[in-house]
C-alpha positions in Angstrom: -49.3 88.4 107.2 -46.3 86.9 105.6 -44.2 89.0 107.9 -46.0 87.7 111.0 -45.5 84.1 110.0 -41.8 84.7 109.4 -41.5 86.2 112.9 -43.3 83.3 114.5 -41.1 80.8 112.7 -37.9 82.6 114.0 -39.4 82.7 117.5 -40.1 79.0 117.5 -36.5 78.3 116.3 -35.0 80.5 119.1 -37.3 78.9 121.7 -36.3 75.4 120.5 -32.6 76.3 120.7 -33.0 77.7 124.2 -34.9 74.7 125.4 -32.4 72.3 123.9 -29.6 74.2 125.5 -31.3 74.0 128.9 -32.1 70.3 128.4 -28.4 69.6 128.0 -27.7 71.1 131.4 -30.5 69.3 133.2 -29.3 66.3 135.1 -30.1 63.1 133.3 -31.9 60.8 135.7 -31.0 57.7 133.8 -27.3 58.6 133.9 -27.6 59.3 137.5 -29.2 56.0 138.2 -26.6 54.2 136.1 -24.0 55.2 138.7 -25.5 52.4 140.8 -23.8 49.3 139.5 -25.5 46.0 139.3 -24.6 43.2 141.7 -22.4 40.4 140.4 -23.9 36.9 140.6 -21.7 33.9 141.5 -23.4 30.5 141.8 -20.2 28.7 142.6 -18.3 25.9 140.8 -19.9 22.9 139.1 -20.7 20.1 141.5 -20.5 16.3 141.2 -22.7 14.3 143.5 -24.2 10.8 143.7 -27.9 9.9 144.1 -29.0 10.4 147.7 -26.1 12.7 148.5 -26.2 16.2 149.9 -24.8 19.4 148.3 -24.6 23.0 149.3 -26.4 25.6 147.1 -24.3 28.6 147.8 -24.4 32.2 146.4 -22.0 33.6 149.0 -19.6 34.6 146.2 -22.1 37.1 144.9 -21.3 40.7 145.7 -22.9 44.2 145.4 -20.5 47.0 144.6 -22.5 49.4 146.9 -22.7 46.9 149.7 -26.5 46.8 149.5 -28.5 43.7 150.5 -29.1 41.4 147.6 -31.8 38.9 146.9 -31.0 35.4 145.6 -33.4 33.9 143.0 -32.5 30.2 142.4 -34.1 28.2 139.6 -34.2 24.4 139.4 -35.1 21.9 136.7 -38.1 19.6 137.4 -38.0 16.7 140.0 -34.8 18.0 141.7 -36.0 19.8 144.8 -39.3 19.3 146.5 -41.4 21.7 148.7 -42.3 19.1 151.3 -38.7 18.3 152.1 -37.6 21.8 153.0 -38.5 24.4 155.5 -38.2 27.9 154.2 -38.3 31.3 155.9 -41.7 33.0 155.8 -40.2 35.8 153.6 -39.1 33.3 150.9 -41.2 33.0 147.8 -41.4 29.5 146.3 -42.7 28.7 142.9 -43.8 25.2 141.9 -43.4 23.7 138.4 -46.7 23.7 136.5 -46.7 20.0 135.7 -49.6 18.6 138.0 -47.7 15.3 138.3 -44.6 17.0 139.7 -44.7 19.0 142.9 -41.0 20.0 142.6 -39.8 23.6 143.0 -39.2 25.7 140.0 -37.6 28.7 141.8 -36.9 30.1 145.3 -36.6 33.8 146.0 -34.7 34.3 149.2 -32.2 36.4 151.1 -30.5 33.3 152.4 -27.1 32.9 150.8 -26.8 29.1 151.1 -28.8 26.0 151.9 -28.5 22.2 151.5 -30.1 20.2 148.8 -30.6 16.4 149.1 -30.1 14.9 145.7 -33.1 12.5 144.9 -32.1 8.9 144.9 -33.9 8.4 141.6 -31.6 10.8 139.7 -30.0 8.7 136.9 -26.2 8.5 137.0 -24.7 10.6 134.2 -27.5 13.1 134.1 -26.7 16.8 134.4 -28.8 19.6 135.8 -28.3 23.3 135.4 -29.1 25.4 138.5 -29.5 29.1 137.8 -29.0 32.1 140.1 -30.1 35.7 139.6 -29.1 38.2 142.2 -31.0 41.5 142.5 -30.3 44.7 144.5 -33.0 46.9 146.1 -33.0 49.1 143.0 -33.9 46.2 140.8 -30.5 45.8 139.0 -29.5 42.2 138.6 -27.1 39.7 137.0 -27.2 35.9 136.6 -24.9 32.9 136.8 -25.4 29.1 137.0 -23.6 25.9 137.8 -24.0 22.3 136.6 -24.9 19.5 138.9 -23.6 16.2 137.5 -24.9 12.9 139.0 -22.1 10.3 139.3 -21.7 6.8 140.6 -20.3 6.5 144.1 -17.3 4.4 144.6 -19.3 2.1 146.9 -22.6 1.0 145.6 -24.0 -0.3 148.8 -24.8 1.4 152.1 -25.6 -1.0 154.9 -28.0 -0.2 157.6 -27.3 -3.3 159.8 -26.0 -3.1 163.3 -22.9 -4.9 164.6 -19.7 -5.2 162.7 -21.0 -4.4 159.2 -19.2 -1.7 157.4 -21.1 1.6 157.0 -20.0 3.4 153.8 -20.9 7.0 153.4 -19.7 9.9 151.3 -18.2 12.9 152.9 -16.9 15.9 151.0 -16.3 14.0 147.8 -14.5 11.0 149.3 -15.8 7.7 150.8 -15.4 7.0 154.5 -15.7 3.7 156.2 -16.7 3.5 159.8 -13.5 1.8 160.9 -11.5 4.6 159.2 -12.7 7.4 161.5 -12.7 7.8 165.3 -14.7 10.4 167.1 -13.7 12.2 170.3 -16.4 13.9 172.5 -15.1 17.1 173.9 -16.8 19.6 176.3 -15.8 23.2 175.8 -16.2 24.6 179.3 -18.4 27.6 180.3 -19.9 29.1 183.4 -23.3 27.6 182.8 -22.6 24.2 184.4 -20.0 22.6 186.7 -17.3 20.1 185.6 -19.3 17.2 187.1 -22.2 18.0 184.8 -19.8 18.3 181.8 -18.5 14.7 182.5 -22.0 13.4 182.8 -23.1 15.0 179.5 -20.1 13.6 177.8 -21.0 10.1 178.9 -24.7 10.6 178.1 -23.7 11.5 174.5 -21.3 8.6 174.3 -24.0 6.1 175.3 -26.6 7.6 172.9 -24.1 7.2 170.0 -23.3 3.6 171.0 -27.0 2.8 171.1 -27.2 4.3 167.6 -24.7 1.7 166.5 -21.6 3.9 166.3 -18.6 1.8 167.4 -15.7 4.1 166.8 -16.5 6.6 169.6 -13.8 7.2 172.3 -15.0 6.5 175.8 -14.8 9.9 177.5 -13.9 8.2 180.8 -10.8 6.6 179.4 -7.6 7.5 181.3 -5.1 9.9 179.5 -1.6 9.6 180.9 0.2 12.9 181.8 2.5 12.8 178.8 3.8 15.7 176.7 2.4 15.2 173.2 3.8 16.6 170.0 1.1 17.6 167.5 2.3 17.8 164.0 0.3 20.1 161.8 -0.7 19.1 158.3 0.9 22.4 157.2 4.6 21.6 157.5 5.5 25.3 157.5 4.1 25.6 161.0 5.9 24.5 164.1 4.6 21.4 165.9 2.6 22.0 169.0 3.5 20.6 172.3 0.9 20.1 174.9 -0.6 17.8 177.6 -4.1 16.6 177.5 -6.3 19.3 178.8 -9.3 18.2 180.9 -10.7 21.7 180.9 -11.0 23.3 177.4 -12.3 26.8 176.7 -12.0 26.7 172.9 -12.5 24.5 169.8 -8.7 24.7 169.3 -8.1 23.1 172.7 -10.8 20.4 171.9 -9.0 19.8 168.6 -5.6 19.3 170.2 -7.2 16.8 172.7 -8.7 14.8 169.9 -5.5 14.6 168.0 -3.8 13.3 171.2 -6.4 10.6 171.3 -5.7 9.8 167.7 -9.2 10.8 166.8 -10.1 11.8 163.2 -13.1 13.9 164.2 -14.3 16.0 167.2 -17.9 16.3 168.5 -17.6 19.4 170.6 -20.4 20.9 172.7 -20.6 23.9 174.9 -23.0 26.4 176.5 -22.5 29.8 174.8 -22.3 33.1 176.6 -26.1 33.2 176.9 -26.3 29.6 177.9 -27.5 28.3 174.5 -26.4 24.8 173.8 -24.1 24.4 170.8 -22.8 21.2 169.1 -20.2 21.1 166.4 -18.7 18.2 164.4 -15.4 18.7 162.6 -12.0 17.5 161.6 -9.5 18.7 164.3 -6.4 18.9 162.0 -8.3 20.9 159.4 -9.6 23.2 162.1 -6.2 23.9 163.5 -4.5 24.9 160.2 -7.3 27.2 159.0 -6.9 30.9 159.6 -9.7 32.0 162.0 -12.2 34.4 160.3 -15.2 36.0 162.0 -18.4 37.7 160.9 -21.4 39.3 162.7 -24.3 37.0 163.6 -27.6 37.9 165.3 -30.0 36.1 167.6 -33.0 36.9 169.8 -32.1 37.2 173.5 -32.7 33.7 174.9 -34.7 33.7 178.1 -36.8 31.1 180.0 -39.8 30.5 177.7 -42.1 30.4 180.7 -41.0 34.0 181.6 -41.0 35.4 178.1 -44.4 37.0 178.6 -42.9 39.4 181.0 -40.6 41.0 178.4 -43.2 43.3 176.9 -42.3 46.7 175.3 -38.6 46.8 176.2 -37.2 50.3 175.9 -34.1 51.3 177.8 -31.4 48.7 178.3 -28.0 48.5 180.0 -25.3 45.8 180.5 -23.9 45.1 184.0 -20.4 44.0 184.9 -21.3 40.3 184.8 -22.9 40.6 181.3 -26.5 40.4 182.5 -28.9 42.7 180.8 -31.0 45.3 182.6 -34.2 46.1 180.8 -36.9 48.7 181.3 -40.4 47.7 180.3 -42.8 50.3 179.1 -45.6 47.8 179.6 -45.7 47.9 183.4 -43.1 50.6 184.2 -40.8 48.1 185.8 -37.2 47.1 185.4 -36.1 43.5 184.8 -32.8 41.6 184.7 -32.2 39.0 182.0 -29.3 36.8 183.2 -26.8 35.0 181.1 -28.3 31.8 182.6 -31.5 32.7 180.7 -33.4 33.7 183.9 -35.7 36.8 183.7 -36.5 38.4 187.0 -38.1 41.6 188.3 -35.3 43.9 189.4 -36.9 47.3 190.2 -40.7 47.9 190.5 -43.3 49.7 192.5 -42.4 52.4 195.1 -38.9 53.7 195.3 -38.3 56.5 197.8 -42.0 57.1 198.4 -42.8 57.5 194.7 -44.1 55.0 192.3 -41.7 54.2 189.4 -43.4 55.8 186.4 -41.1 56.2 183.5 -37.6 54.6 183.7 -36.4 56.2 180.5 -32.7 55.8 181.1 -30.5 53.1 182.6 -26.8 52.7 183.0 -24.4 50.6 185.1 -21.4 52.4 186.6 -17.9 51.0 187.1 -18.8 50.6 190.7 -21.6 48.1 189.8 -24.4 50.5 190.7 -27.4 50.6 188.4 -28.5 54.2 187.7 -32.0 55.0 186.6 -33.7 58.2 185.4 -37.4 58.3 186.3 -38.4 60.9 183.7 -41.9 61.8 184.8 -40.8 62.0 188.5 -37.9 64.3 187.5 -35.4 62.2 189.4 -32.3 60.0 189.2 -31.6 57.2 191.7 -29.2 54.3 192.0 -29.5 50.7 193.1 -26.7 48.6 194.6 -27.6 45.1 195.7 -30.9 45.7 197.6 -30.3 49.3 198.6 -31.3 52.5 196.8 -29.6 55.9 196.7 -31.2 59.1 195.7 -29.0 61.0 193.3 -31.3 63.9 192.3 -35.0 64.5 193.0 -37.7 66.8 191.7 -36.6 69.6 194.1 -33.2 69.9 192.4 -34.6 71.6 189.3 -33.7 68.7 187.0 -36.5 68.5 184.4 -37.4 65.3 182.6 -34.1 63.4 182.6 -34.1 60.6 180.0 -31.0 59.0 178.5 -28.1 59.0 181.0 -24.5 57.7 181.5 -22.5 57.1 184.6 -18.9 58.4 184.7 -16.0 56.8 186.6 -15.8 59.6 189.1 -19.4 59.0 190.2 -20.9 61.8 188.1 -24.0 61.4 185.9 -24.5 63.0 182.5 -28.1 63.1 181.2 -30.3 64.4 178.4 -33.1 66.5 179.8 -36.1 66.4 177.5 -37.6 69.5 179.0 -35.7 72.2 177.2 -33.5 69.8 175.3 -30.3 70.3 177.2 -27.5 68.1 178.6 -26.7 68.2 182.3 -24.0 66.8 184.5 -24.8 65.8 188.1 -21.6 65.5 190.1 -21.1 63.0 193.0 -21.7 65.8 195.5 -25.1 66.6 194.0 -24.2 69.8 192.1 -25.7 70.4 188.6 -23.9 71.9 185.7 -24.9 72.5 182.0 -22.9 70.7 179.4 -25.1 71.8 176.5 -27.5 74.7 176.5 -31.1 74.6 175.3 -31.5 75.4 171.6 -28.2 74.1 170.3 -29.4 70.6 169.3 -33.1 69.7 169.0 -34.7 66.2 169.5 -31.9 64.5 171.3 -32.7 60.9 172.3 -29.5 59.3 173.5 -26.0 60.1 174.9 -22.7 58.3 174.9 -19.3 58.8 176.6 -15.9 58.0 175.1 -12.9 57.5 177.5 -14.9 59.0 180.4 -14.6 62.5 179.0 -15.9 63.1 175.5 -19.7 63.4 175.3 -21.7 62.5 172.2 -25.4 63.0 171.5 -27.7 61.9 168.7 -30.8 63.5 167.2 -33.3 61.7 164.9 -35.0 65.1 164.4 -31.8 66.5 162.8 -30.6 63.1 161.5 -27.1 63.7 163.0 -24.7 62.7 165.6 -22.7 65.4 167.5 -19.8 65.7 169.9 -20.2 68.3 172.6 -17.3 70.8 172.6 -18.8 73.4 175.0 -22.1 74.5 176.4 -23.0 76.3 173.2 -20.9 74.4 170.6 -21.0 71.0 169.0 -19.0 69.2 166.3 -20.7 67.1 163.6 -19.7 63.5 163.8 -22.1 61.9 161.3 -25.0 62.9 159.2 -25.4 65.1 156.1 -27.9 67.9 155.7 -31.5 67.2 154.8 -32.1 65.7 151.3 -28.4 65.2 150.9 -25.8 62.6 151.8 -24.1 59.5 150.5 -25.5 56.0 150.8 -23.7 52.7 151.0 -20.6 51.5 152.9 -17.1 52.8 153.3 -18.3 56.4 153.1 -17.3 59.4 155.3 -19.6 59.5 158.2 -20.0 63.3 158.0 -21.3 63.0 154.4 -23.5 60.1 155.0 -27.3 60.1 154.9 -28.7 58.9 158.2 -32.2 57.5 158.7 -33.5 58.7 162.1 -30.6 57.7 164.3 -32.0 57.2 167.8 -29.3 55.6 169.9 -25.5 55.4 170.0 -22.7 53.6 172.0 -19.0 53.0 171.9 -17.2 49.6 172.0 -13.9 49.3 173.9 -11.9 50.0 170.8 -13.5 53.4 170.2 -15.8 52.5 167.4 -19.1 54.4 167.5 -22.3 52.4 166.7 -25.5 54.1 165.5 -28.9 52.6 165.5 -31.2 54.0 162.9 -34.9 53.6 163.4 -36.4 54.4 160.0 -34.4 51.9 157.8 -33.6 49.6 160.6 -29.8 49.9 160.2 -27.0 49.3 162.7 -23.9 51.2 161.4 -20.5 51.8 162.9 -18.0 54.6 162.5 -14.3 53.6 162.9 -11.4 55.8 164.1 -10.9 57.2 160.6 -14.5 58.5 160.5 -15.6 55.9 157.9 -19.2 54.5 158.1 -20.2 50.9 157.4 -23.3 48.9 158.0 -23.1 46.0 160.5 -26.7 44.8 160.5 -30.2 45.5 159.4 -32.2 46.0 156.2 -33.7 42.5 156.3 -37.2 41.3 157.4 -36.5 38.9 160.3 -37.4 40.1 163.9 -37.8 37.1 166.2 -34.7 35.2 165.2 -34.5 31.4 165.4 -30.9 30.7 166.2 -27.9 32.5 164.7 -28.9 34.6 161.7 -26.9 36.6 159.2 -27.1 40.2 160.2 -28.2 41.4 156.7 -31.4 39.4 157.2 -32.3 41.2 160.5 -35.1 43.7 160.7 -34.1 46.5 163.1 -36.8 49.0 162.3 -38.3 50.8 165.3 -35.2 50.2 167.3 -35.3 51.9 170.7 -31.8 51.6 172.3 -28.4 50.1 171.6 -25.9 49.1 174.3 -22.6 47.3 173.9 -21.1 44.8 176.3 -17.8 42.9 176.3 -16.9 40.8 173.3 -18.3 43.0 171.8 -21.9 42.0 172.2 -24.3 44.5 170.8 -27.8 44.6 172.2 -30.7 46.4 170.5 -34.2 46.8 172.0 -37.2 46.9 169.7 -40.1 48.1 171.8 -43.0 47.5 169.4 -41.8 44.0 168.4 -41.2 43.0 172.1 -37.8 42.0 171.0 -34.2 42.3 172.1 -31.6 41.4 169.5 -28.0 40.4 170.3 -25.3 40.8 167.7 -21.9 39.2 168.2 -18.9 38.1 166.2 -19.1 34.4 165.3 -16.4 32.2 163.8 -16.8 31.4 160.1 -15.8 27.7 159.7 -17.5 25.1 157.6 -18.3 22.5 160.2 -19.3 19.1 159.0 -22.4 19.3 161.2 -23.7 21.7 163.9 -26.8 22.5 166.0 -27.8 25.3 168.3 -30.5 24.9 171.0 -31.3 28.4 172.2 -33.1 27.8 175.5 -31.9 24.6 177.3 -31.6 26.1 180.8 -35.3 25.9 181.7 -35.0 22.1 181.0 -31.9 21.8 183.2 -33.5 23.9 186.0 -36.6 21.6 186.0 -35.1 18.1 185.4 -31.4 18.5 185.7 -29.0 17.6 182.8 -30.8 14.3 182.3 -33.6 16.3 180.7 -31.4 17.0 177.7 -31.3 13.3 176.7 -34.3 13.5 174.4 -32.7 16.7 172.8 -29.4 14.9 172.1 -31.3 11.9 170.7 -33.1 14.1 168.2 -30.2 16.3 167.0 -27.2 13.9 167.0 -28.4 12.2 163.8 -28.5 15.6 162.1 -25.1 16.7 163.4 -23.5 13.4 162.5 -25.3 13.1 159.2 -23.4 10.7 156.9 -21.4 9.2 159.7 -24.3 7.6 161.7 -25.7 4.2 160.6 -29.2 4.3 159.2 -31.7 3.4 162.0 -34.2 0.6 161.6 -37.7 1.8 162.6 -39.8 -0.9 164.3 -43.1 -1.7 162.8 -44.9 -0.7 166.0 -43.3 2.7 165.9 -44.1 3.1 162.2 -47.8 2.2 162.8 -47.8 4.7 165.7 -46.5 7.4 163.4 -49.1 6.5 160.7 -51.9 6.6 163.3 -50.7 10.0 164.5 -50.6 11.4 161.0 -54.1 10.1 160.3 -55.3 11.6 163.6 -53.8 15.0 162.8 -55.2 14.9 159.3 -58.8 14.3 160.5 -58.5 16.7 163.4 -58.0 19.4 160.8 -60.9 18.1 158.7 -63.8 17.2 161.1 -66.4 17.4 158.3 -64.7 14.8 156.2 -64.3 12.5 159.2 -68.1 12.8 159.9 -68.9 11.9 156.2 -66.6 8.9 156.3 -68.0 7.8 159.7 -71.6 8.1 158.5 -70.6 6.2 155.3 -69.0 3.4 157.4 -72.0 3.0 159.5 -74.2 2.8 156.4 -72.0 0.1 154.9 -72.0 -1.9 158.2 -75.8 -1.7 158.3 -76.2 -3.0 154.7 -73.8 -5.8 155.2 -75.5 -6.8 158.5 -78.8 -7.1 156.7 -77.3 -9.2 153.9 -77.6 -6.3 151.6 -75.4 -5.3 148.7 -73.2 -2.3 148.6 -74.3 0.3 146.2 -70.9 0.5 144.4 -70.3 1.5 140.8 -70.4 -1.2 138.1 -66.7 -1.0 137.5 -65.8 -1.3 141.3 -62.6 -3.4 141.3 -63.2 -5.2 144.7 
């Protein structure tokens, strides 16, 4: 028995040593996870502000080493920022301080990098507030930082709101500005949306609105400018002076800045209609603008169309960009094709019977260099083209072409298309002959095709999670995507070693960069000429965007197609969300004030440019905040506003209104009968 116990003890020791040795070779999950570094929080420098001033809460300096999207968690002391004064995104989480007498915000969890905070006027001078920031990555790793807000006494202790010649003293970027010390030039940055006559009329409309607001130092846009050669000396003496004449037709903010300096203006109020006819207004210092190096970043917005036509844009699937920049959109809702113009129109383009057959499934669209719009009607096994109001049959069901879906038009008049039946790639030449570019069985689950320099053919498969280049009819080259359950994540990684998340669509820009839309994670990523992959957009939670939005806040899940126009402008269709997102480079400049009105064209089409007057009246005080005199509100207008608020309040609470009405009638009845009101003994009236 003793022998048996000894053997058992030895066996246990051996087994323990074996297990311990094996454990040393097992990957340590905690060590593996520790490779992901925590983001670094940067709340910015300490800020000094006066009561009633405005500061920028900015976590833009925070970074994540892996380039992942980070969440910003701001914490505030009591009575500093209030819920009623701010409009947050629906994804933000706002926590209120527990003190029942203080409805101020304790913390805000957001993906927005920066926002403005109006310092309450009751903040005592000399007080200091610590504002904290915690940044967190998707894995939950975090770091924190903070800055101090110190309340100081402004140099001028009086701000007048009287009209006339009284001096208006405001604070701008840490220094005091008197109204007579600045002069504003109104500048139109020309576009194709309106004609020069309308530009002049809008300039004068804005001028009159500002004069009515009590602003005196506005340059009359109708003033004559002599044809003189001006020398514009930059604030940076290392740069050569600019020589120019006053330009009555500007196409950039730089031109508008030069014009303003020639007029001896200190500030520019520039406005323009952007590429999609959205109305943009910017207020800035022209000298500061000209000396700053121009920097750009990606911004996203929902495709602006006439609000009264928006119901037609249902279930957008395939898309293409024509030579003018208009968007051609296939709708899975009614099997029709629409054109969304740069002027915000939305019109039916192809529908109904085409060549004796009803258009059933327009699964692929492209625009050739000849301007023709090519369409693959998948369920009818055909491809046709439209030029102006004429159709041309490229290939019908008798040709043997089976289920053509995604297609591209080549410069020589040929068409390349993915055929879903059999999963092959075919070329249809201009004379109608069909050849096979990729045989069946080489790549499965193809959903899109792209062409580089009119010769190299690329395909994408969400089934295989890869992007390929076709080398021959039976051979492909891997361009992006690692094998299943493998691959690198993050930015600046080799595309061939990257993990893709159901890539469904691809396209090239004019510089040869390949963009990939990934359905599962909602990413838009780009491969440069060196084969390095980076994320451009996606990973957020916003779908229907209100104005320009940072691309890391955009939700691109369930993306259907991506197509790239000039600029570059990147368009992505999201069929389930009834959405088309446009992503474009936007200049990063800290304008003093700005505004973007996404859909002004339906107003102009109905009422002319005079219909924009009410819009200008509402946004100019915001754009020129700090430079515009405070407006006196007439008592009649205040009473009207109070009555409207009361009406809105009771319309949401009809039961309360009924109780008060009944109580009022009862009081009237008792008083009419010389009765006494049944009020409490301690009733003060």
